[in-house]
C-alpha positions in Angstrom: -17.3 16.9 -7.0 -13.8 18.2 -8.5 -12.0 14.9 -8.5 -10.2 13.9 -11.8 -9.4 10.5 -12.8 -7.0 9.4 -15.4 -5.4 6.7 -17.1 -2.0 6.9 -14.8 1.7 5.4 -15.0 4.3 5.2 -12.3 6.1 7.4 -11.6 9.7 6.0 -13.1 11.9 7.0 -10.2 11.1 4.9 -7.8 8.4 1.7 -7.3 6.9 0.9 -4.2 3.7 -2.3 -5.1 2.6 -3.0 -1.8 0.6 0.3 -0.8 -2.5 -0.8 1.6 -4.1 3.0 2.0 -6.7 4.6 4.0 -9.1 7.1 3.2 -10.8 9.3 5.5 -13.1 11.6 3.7 -16.5 12.9 4.6 -17.6 13.7 1.0 -18.6 10.6 -0.8 -18.7 11.8 -4.0 -14.9 12.2 -3.5 -14.0 9.3 -1.2 -15.7 6.7 -3.3 -13.9 7.6 -6.8 -10.6 8.0 -5.7 -10.9 4.2 -3.8 -12.3 2.7 -6.9 -9.6 4.6 -9.0 -7.0 3.5 -6.6 -7.7 0.3 -6.7 -8.0 -0.4 -10.4 -4.4 1.0 -10.1 -4.2 -1.9 -7.6 -3.8 -0.5 -4.2 -5.4 -2.3 -1.4 -7.8 0.7 0.4 -9.8 1.4 3.2 -12.6 4.1 3.0 -14.5 5.4 6.0 -16.4 8.7 6.2 -16.3 8.7 9.7 -13.3 10.7 11.7 -14.0 8.2 14.9 -13.8 5.5 12.2 -11.0 6.9 10.8 -9.0 7.1 13.4 -9.7 3.5 14.8 -8.7 1.8 11.7 -5.4 3.9 11.6 -4.5 2.4 15.3 -5.6 -1.1 14.2 -4.5 -1.7 10.7 -1.0 -1.6 9.3 -1.4 0.9 5.9 1.0 2.9 3.6 -0.5 5.7 3.8 -3.5 8.0 5.3 -5.1 10.6 2.9 -7.1 12.4 5.8 -9.5 15.1 5.1 -9.6 18.1 7.7 -13.2 18.8 8.3 -14.4 15.5 9.4 -17.8 14.6 11.7 -16.5 13.6 15.4 -13.3 14.5 15.1 -11.2 16.7 12.9 -8.1 15.3 10.8 -6.0 17.7 12.4 -6.8 16.4 16.0 -6.5 12.2 14.3 -3.3 13.0 12.8 -1.9 14.6 16.3 -3.1 12.3 18.1 -1.6 9.2 16.1 1.5 11.2 16.1 1.5 11.2 20.0 0.7 7.5 19.3 4.1 7.1 17.7 2.2 6.0 14.8 4.3 7.0 11.8 2.5 6.5 8.7 2.4 8.5 6.1 0.0 11.1 6.2 -1.5 13.6 3.2 -4.0 16.0 4.1 -7.5 16.6 2.0 -7.5 20.7 1.9 -10.2 22.4 0.3 -8.7 25.5 -1.5 -10.4 27.9 0.9 -8.8 26.2 3.7 -5.2 26.7 2.9 -4.0 28.7 6.0 -5.0 25.0 7.7 -2.0 23.5 5.6 0.8 24.8 8.3 -0.9 23.8 11.2 -1.5 20.5 9.3 2.0 19.7 8.9 2.5 21.2 12.9 0.4 18.0 13.9 2.2 15.6 12.1 1.2 15.5 8.5 4.1 14.6 5.8 2.2 16.5 2.6 -1.1 18.4 1.8 -3.6 17.8 -1.5 -5.6 20.6 -2.2 -9.4 19.8 -3.6 -10.3 19.3 -6.3 -7.0 17.1 -8.0 -6.2 14.8 -10.2 -5.8 11.0 -9.4 -2.1 11.4 -10.7 -1.0 14.2 -8.3 -3.0 12.0 -5.6 -0.6 8.8 -6.7 2.5 10.8 -7.4 2.3 12.4 -3.5 1.7 9.0 -2.1 4.7 7.3 -3.6 6.6 10.5 -2.7 5.6 9.8 1.1 5.7 6.7 1.4 9.9 6.7 -0.8 10.7 9.1 1.9 9.5 6.7 5.2 10.2 3.2 3.7 13.4 1.9 5.2 13.9 0.0 2.1 14.0 1.3 -1.1 15.1 -1.5 -3.7 13.1 -1.4 -7.0 14.3 -4.9 -8.3 15.3 -8.3 -6.1 16.9 -11.3 -7.4 15.8 -14.5 -5.9 16.7 -17.8 -6.8 17.5 -17.6 -10.6 14.9 -14.5 -10.7 15.3 -11.2 -11.3 12.4 -9.8 -9.8 10.3 -6.6 -11.1 7.6 -5.3 -9.1 6.2 -2.1 -11.2 6.6 -5.0 -14.4 4.8 -8.1 -12.2 7.4 -9.9 -13.8 10.0 -12.6 -12.9 13.3 -12.8 -15.4 15.0 -16.0 -15.3 19.2 -15.0 -15.2 20.2 -18.1 -16.4 22.7 -17.5 -19.4 21.2 -20.2 -21.8 17.6 -19.4 -21.0 15.7 -15.1 -20.5 12.7 -16.7 -19.7 10.2 -14.4 -18.7 6.9 -15.2 -16.3 3.9 -12.7 -15.9 2.7 -12.7 -12.1 -1.1 -11.3 -11.0 -1.1 -8.2 -8.7 -1.8 -10.4 -5.7 1.3 -12.6 -6.7 3.6 -9.4 -7.1 2.8 -8.2 -3.7 3.0 -11.2 -1.5 6.5 -12.1 -3.3 7.7 -8.1 -2.7 6.3 -8.3 0.8 8.1 -11.6 1.7 11.5 -10.0 -0.1 11.2 -7.0 2.2 11.0 -9.3 4.9 13.5 -12.2 4.2 14.6 -12.1 7.7 12.1 -13.5 9.3 8.7 -15.5 8.9 6.0 -14.1 7.7 2.6 -14.8 9.0 -0.7 -15.3 6.7 -2.2 -12.4 9.0 0.3 -10.5 8.1 0.0 -11.1 4.3 -3.8 -10.5 4.6 -3.1 -7.1 6.8 -0.8 -5.8 4.0 -1.9 -7.6 0.5 -5.9 -7.3 0.5 -8.1 -4.7 2.4 -10.0 -5.3 5.3 -13.2 -6.5 3.8 -10.9 -10.1 3.0 -12.4 -12.9 5.2 -9.3 -13.4 8.1 -10.5 -17.2 7.6 -9.8 -16.9 3.7 -7.7 -19.3 1.7 -6.6 -16.4 -0.2 -2.6 -16.5 1.0 -2.8 -20.2 0.4 -4.2 -20.2 -3.2 -1.4 -17.4 -4.3 1.5 -19.0 -3.0 0.4 -22.2 -4.4 0.5 -20.2 -7.5 3.6 -18.2 -7.0 5.3 -21.5 -6.3 4.1 -22.9 -9.8 5.6 -20.3 -11.9 8.9 -19.7 -10.0 9.3 -22.2 -7.6 7.9 -25.8 -8.5 10.1 -27.4 -6.2 9.6 -25.5 -2.8 13.2 -23.9 -2.3 12.5 -20.5 -2.7 9.2 -20.4 -0.7 9.1 -22.3 3.0 6.3 -23.1 4.8 6.5 -23.0 8.5 3.9 -24.9 9.7 1.4 -22.9 12.3 3.5 -19.8 11.9 3.5 -18.5 8.1 5.9 -18.5 5.2 9.5 -17.5 4.9 11.8 -16.6 1.4 15.2 -17.5 0.7 17.3 -15.2 -1.3 
């Protein structure tokens, strides 16, 4: 279907590892390979072929970016973008358009789209444009963080000890990295389990799962065995101390 997927290295100028993407694309031959490729690169991805369902997802869940086809059954992409912007939904939108639909590009920008990709496209292009629109909309663009004795590099899934006598390096899993980064980007408040599930996992995860608790436990084992950095607030969630 014209979708080309290659091994991709994240853009070196900027990183933002917590990525939850919504793909609204009626062509299964484009949507599914794109979903699997993005998941392979660490994204949490929801995919639907339905315009109505996609619009509902966009209103119901919080995404970092929406990849939105123009021609969709039930409700077209331009209308979806326009409705979301009318509702003050500021999630970055990248329109997916065929070469024969280039005349729709200006109309898409007028409806509230932030960028567009012409089909067929390369995965590298899609990911680069996703990073670019999220970078433009993000309030916190930090690429490294300091937490306790650790320096945290989200793009490398690593923390490195800042002690002069010890340069210990610890590798984190993708989920541990995403949880730690999300807590750090929202260190001014308590983050609920539901919010972590909403931003780090796709919508297919069971909301009653112990996945968050399990990953918090392994994260603490690696960098916070004394439970000094990450506090559990009973009945409310977690808060990190920097």
